[in-house]
Structure formats: C-alpha cells, structure tokens
N, C-alpha and C positions, 0 to 999 in steps of 0.2 A: 832954655829951658822947652824940654819936650811938652810938645799937647798931652791934651788931653785925653784917653781914651777913648773912642764914639762907638754902639750898637745899640741893646733892644735889651731889655733888662727881660726876667723872666717871666713879673706879670701881664707884658706889652706882649710876649707869645705865646703865654695861654687866653691873650685876651684874642689874637690875632688869627687862633685855631678855632676855640670858641668862636666866633663867626662867622670861618669858611667853614664847620659843624651847620650851625644857623642854616646856612646859603643852599649847603648841600641836600638839607633833607626837607627844605620846601620845594626844591631844583627838582630832586625824585620826585616829589608828591604830584608836582605840574605836570613830568612826564607823564607818573602813571594813569593820574587821571585821564591824560589826550592817546595815549598805548589802548584805555577798557575803553574809552570814546569809540576807538574804531574798530577796534574789535568786535565791537558789540553794535556797530552801524555795517558791518560785513558781515557779521551774521544774520542779522537784520532781512537783507538785502541777499542774503542768499536764500536762506529761506522764502521771501517772497519773489524770485526768483525759480525755486521746484515749485512753490505750489503754481505759478501761474502758467504753470509750465501743463503739471496739471489739466487742470484748468479748461486753459485754453485750445487743447489737444479732446476733453468731454464738449467742450462750447460746439468748434468749427462741426466734430462727426455728427452728433444728434442733433444740429440745427436739418444736414441734410439725411438723415433718414428718411426709409418710408418709412409716412404719415400711419399711425396710428400702429406701427411696430414699436413705440419704447413701452415699458410696461416697467414697477416699482416692482421686490421682488426683495424674497429672503435671500440664504444662503441654497432654502435647500428647491426653491423654482418658486413659491409659493406670491401671488402676486398681491398687493399692499398697494395703499398712496404713501403708506411712508414706510421705509426698507435700508436696507443695508445694498440692494443691488440696483443697476438701471441698467435692463437691459433693449437692444435696439436690431433692428437691421440699415447698416449702410444701401444707397442705392447707389450697385451698380451700372444700372443708363435712366432713363429716362426720354419719354418723349410723347407725341397724342397720336393719338391713333383716329385712324377712317373709315379701319371695319370689325364689328366686333363677335366673335363668334359666329361667324360668317364657316358654313360649312366648305367642306373638301367634295368637289365632286368623285366619286364612287370610292369614296372613303367615311362607312357610317360612325368610326367612331376617334374619328380626328374636326378639331376646329380651330380655324384659325382669325390670329388677328391683323391684321393689314395697319403700318401704322407709317409716321414719318422715318423715316433715317434715321438713327442718331449721327451728331457729329462724330465722334469720335469714331465708331464704323462707319461714315463715309470718306476718312478718315489716313488712307492706307499709312504712313508715316507717322500716326498716332500708337503712344506707348499700350493703349488698349482697344486696339482694331477692333479684339470682337469683346465688342458693348454686350453682346446677347448672347449667348450659349447652352447649347442643350443641358435643359437639369436646375437651369438659373428659376428661380419664383416669377412668377409675371403676376403682377397686382392693379389691381382695376376697379378704385372708387374704394379704398385701406378705409372702413370704418367698424372698430373693431364691438363682438360683441362680446360686454364684458361675462357675463356668466360662462363664457365657451373658455377663457384663459387664454385666447392664441388667437394672433391676427389667422396664421393657418388654419387652427380648427376651425371660426366659422368667421361672418360679418354681420354686424346690425341689420344689410336689408340686403342680403344674399354671399351666394361665395362668392369671394375676395379671391383670391391668391390659386393659381394651375403653375404644375410643372412644365415648363418645357421641352416641349418633345425633339422640337427640327428646329431650327435657322435655316429661314432661305436668306441667300446672297440678296442684297439692293438692288433693283432697277426703278431706274428714274426720280430715283429720290426716297422710291417710297422702301418698304421691307416687311413681310410676314413672318410672322411667330407660331410656330404649330403647340398645338396642347390635347390632351383627351378629352370628349364629348360627355365623357364623364363631370368634370370640372368647366363647367358652364357659370361664366362667372354673371354672377344677373344680376350685379346692381353696374349703371350705368355711370360714369361719369358726369359731371355735368359742363368738366373742362373736358372729356374726352383723354383727362390723363392717365397712361400707365407707365408703372417701376415698374424695373425688377432688379432683384437684392438676390446673395447668392451666401451669404454669411451672415453670421448675428456678432455681436458683438456685444460686452458686461465688462462697466463697471463695479469695484465691491469696495469697500471698504471691509478690509480684514485687520485688523488688531488697530496698533496705531500705523498702515500704511495703506495708501485707494490703488488697485491692481485693475489692469487690463485685460484681457482674456477674446476672443474667437474660436469663431468654430465654425463651419457647415448647416445650414438648418434643421433643424430637428434631430443634429452631430447632442452631442457632451461636450461640457465644456472641459479643456483641462484641470486635471488639480490647481495648480498652481499658475497662476497669472502674471503677466509681465508687470512689474514697478512703475509706477505712476506718480508716489510721492510720496515721502515717508512723514516725520515725526507731528503725525496729524492726533491731538488729542481727542476731536470726537469730530463723527462725518453723519451725513442722511440726507439723502435723495426723500425727494415726497413731490407730491399732489397734490394744489390746492382747488381739491370735487369743486367747492363753489366759484371758481373763478368763470365767465364768460365761454374762456378758452381752454380748458379746465384739458382738454385733452392733448391740446398740443404747446402744455405750458408745464416745464416742471421745475424744479428749485431744487437751493444747493444750501446747504449749515454745514462746514468744515471750519474748526480752529488749528490751525497750524500750530504746534510751541518748538520752543528750538533751545536752550539757554537760557528759560526765566522769558526768552523776547514770543510773542503770538502772533497770531495774524489769524484773521476772522474772515468767511467770506460768505457771503449772505448771499446767495447769486440764484436769476432765473433767465432760464433757458427757453428761447421759445424756436420753437419745431416748425419749418417754413410748409409749403403747399400741404397746410392741413387743409383736408374737403371741410 
C-alpha cells in the first residue's frame, strides 16, 4: 500500500507567514532606530565641529590681540557693553623698548623708539621677516579712553598710538622705529612693551551665521565677511563691566541648532598682556 502523502496545511503556511511578518516588522524598526541614532549623532558631531572651529579661531585671535584694541559694537560701529560684533587689532609684532620718544639729530619732526629686534625680523628665513613695516601702528601702554571711542583716537594716560614712518635695519640685536614728533607717546609702559598692528578684525553675528572681516586700521570693513559658522539660533558678545579685569575679559553666548539638535557655548575669553 502506498504511503500517505506528507506536506504543510494552509493553516500552517498562514501561521509561518504571519510569524515571519511580525519578525520582519520588529527587525525593521530596530534597524530604523539604529539608523536614526547614528544620523542624529553624526548631525550633532558635525554641529559641534563647526561651532568649535569658529570658537577656537576667535579664541586664538582675540587672546593675541593688541591690549585695549578690543571693543564690542553693533553693526554700525557704536561701542557697547553687549552687541553683535567684536572688533580688535591682531598683533603683527611685539618687543621691549630701550628708549622712547628719542629725538633725531638734525630732524625736529621725527622721534625714534629703540627696541630689541623682534625674533621674526632677526631671522631672514622667517615667513614674516618684515616684522614691522612703514605705515604700521605702534602702540605703547594701550589703556583706551572710553569717551574717545577708539584706541587710535586717544588713551586714558595720553597718546598711545603712532604711525611708523621708517624702519631701520637691526644692528647688534636692536632696531630703531621712527615716527613723527606730533605723535609723542605720552604713556610709559611699566614693562617697556611695544606692540605693532597693521589690520583690524571683526567677528559679527549676522542672522544665523558668524562672519569674520578684516581691513586696514582706519579703513571700512567689506560689506560681506567670511563665513565662520552657520546654524546659529542666538548669539551675542558681552563684557562684564563689574569684573576685576573687565578690559581684558570678554564673553560669548552662542546657541547653535540643526535638525533639532542644539549646542550652547557660554564662554569667557581672556586677553593676554593687558596693562
């Protein structure tokens, strides 16, 4: 007698298909959640990376700015204690001077500062061999007068900014810098320090972006700055006027947001070499 035929019944097939469907549903949800977590983490990491780049660039530049040249302002250049823009002069060279406001024999309209030769000027292989150039701003004991509105306009203890008219070649480790007698530097630095600058830099919050602009000192900034960071929800620069070192400490409050992820920076930046 022939054996009975064996196989799956319709009910068994339906049950198998149903179980496979349930397993596929849970598996797809698990994979989807994992993909979403990875995407959120990548977006958060990208947001943090972009924000850190702008903050690190600002931090490094501001710390090495000419003391007293920093000012918080609005887009129109009005000096404020809290605003959308931060302006400063980067130091192009610095040294310690040996003589200040020294008269030049045979010239009644020229004065001279004698200083130790900056390291970059002493090294002919340096990229920045011309550490000081004609037309640079020379600054001694920069304590800004808030009523004047600009370091170049006046200083609290007298004139502190002069324009370089001539740069003599270094001799035996010292170098002479000349400027007009009309720009007598009235304030004597306690540490005999002198700074040089040739440009001004401004970071500004513009809508949802942070931009950086640069220009010669006294010149107008370009209409459009270079993008440093985007995805900014709110941002402001501020100065704590009650702080012990109010002239050399600045704060930033930035909130970056992208795809529902947000990063908050509440950061203090201290300026080196403040008088």
